[in-house]
N, C-alpha and C positions, 0 to 999 in steps of 0.2 A: 227446191223446198219453199213452201209458202209460209212466211214467218210473221205476217201481219194481216189483220182484217182488211186494211186498205189495199194491200197487194192482192188479196183474194178477190175483192170487189172489182178491181181493174181487170183481172183475168176472167171473172164471171161475165162482166159486161161485154167483153170482146169475143165471148163464145169459146174460150179455151176448154171449159169443162163440159161442153156439149149442150144438150137440151135444157132450155130454161124458159120461164115466162118473160114477158116484156118488162124492161126496166127503164125508168126515166130518172135521170140524175138531178133534174131541176123542175121547179114548178112550171117553167115555161115549156120544157119538153113534154111534160105531162099534159098541159093545156093544149098544146099542138096536137097531141094524139087524140084527145077528146074532140077537138075541133074537126079532126079528120075522120071521126066516126067511132072511136073507142068508147064503148058504153057498158063496161063491166066494172066490177068492184076492184079496189086496190088495197094493198098493205102499205104502211108507212113506217119507216125506221130511220134512225140516225146512222150516218155512215162513219165507220172507223172506230167505233167504241163498242166493244162487246158488252152484252148484258143490259143495255138500256132498253126502254120500252119498245115494243112492236105493236102496232095497231092493225088489226085484221079486218078484212071485208068492209071497207069504208067506201062511201060514195065519193064522187069528185069533190063536192062541197065540203064534206067531212074531212077528206084527206088534206085539202088545201088549208083548212082551219087548223088541223092537227100539226101539219108541217110547219106552219108559221109559229105555232106555240112551242114546238120542240126546238126550232132554231133560236127563238128568243130565250128559252129556258136553259138550253145546254150549250148554245153557241157553235154547234157543229152542223155540217150540211145534212140535208134530209134526202132520202131516196124513196121513190114510189115504185111499187111492184104490182104487176098484174096479179090479181088474187087467184088463189087456188080454188077450183071447183070441189070444195070439201066433200060434198055428197058422193063423189066418185072415188074417194081415197080407198085404196086397198091396204097399203102399209106405208109407213114413213119412218125414217130413222137415220141411223148412222152406220156406215159400213167402212171397214178398214182392212186392207191387205197388209198384215203385220208380219214381222219375222216369225212369230209363233203360229201364223196361219190366219185365215180370215176370221173376222168377228163382225157380227151384226147385232145391233141393238135397235128394237123397233116397237111400234105401236100400230094397232088397227083402228084406233079412235079417230073419228072423222072430224077433226078440228085442227087448228094450227099446232105445230109440233110441241111447243112448251106445254100447252094444255093437254095434249095427247100423252106426252110422257108423264105428266103429273097423274093422269088417270090409269095408265097402263104402260109398263116397261118390260119388254121381253128380250131375251138374249139367246144367241146361237153362236157356236164356235166351230171352226174347222169346216169340213165339207158340208155340214148342215147349214151353215150360213150361206154358202153359195147356192145350195139346193133351194132354199127359201126364195132367194132372188131369182133363180132360174125359173121357178114356177109362178112367180108374181110379175116379172118384167117381160115386156115384149122382147123379141129377138134383138132388135136394135138397141134398146135400153140396156139389156143384159151385156151385150158386147161393149157398149160405152163404159159400163162399170168396170169390166175387166181391163179395158184400155186405160182408164183413169188410175186404176190400181197399179198398173205397170209404169205409167208416166209419173205418178206421184206416190212412190212407195211409202208406207207408214202414214199416209195422210188420211184423215177422217173425211169421208164423203157423205155429206148430209143431203137427203133426198126425200121425195114423196112420189109414190107410185099410185096410179089410178086405174079404173076399169075402162077408161076411154083413152084415146090418143090425145096428148096435150103438148104444149110448148111450141118452140120455133123450128123444130126439126121433124119432118114427117115420119110416121111409123113408130113414134116413141110414146110410151105410157108413163114415163118417169121424168121428173125434172130434178136438176141438181141445184141446191140452194147454196152450198158451200163446199169447198175442198180446202182442208187446213192441216197444218202441222203445229199451230200455236195453241 
């Protein structure tokens, strides 16, 4: 059971949830990646506190400035995430294998999830939820979802799927952002 956001981030970082974008825990790690050739946008968020601001699609300079401001304002560590190629989003949302059966809440809006859910929020239950995933996800991503549902029953799996392969595991078109029971 995943009972805290801190625990969830630890598991995400070490790859327990499968496919993900790159994550840097510190400004120094992020700078090293940039120095090594990383030249894409990032997201910035505070670690361990749900609901605090998330900043989407920022340049290196913007991200470092935001990170410093967030650390000073809130006093918590900041994490940097490789940004989503939003123009390729097909669906994003939350899936759960619950005692009552599978449930999928999703959006097709091509922006970060908070904004996407504010603009469109669709729901599917039972076999229809799995069918939507089956038709949207690559073979590998679909099987990853089924495995996560078995490994973490009743956990909410937060994800984004794309029309291209993404992330750190080949052949996947979906990344996992969170798996949680809290």
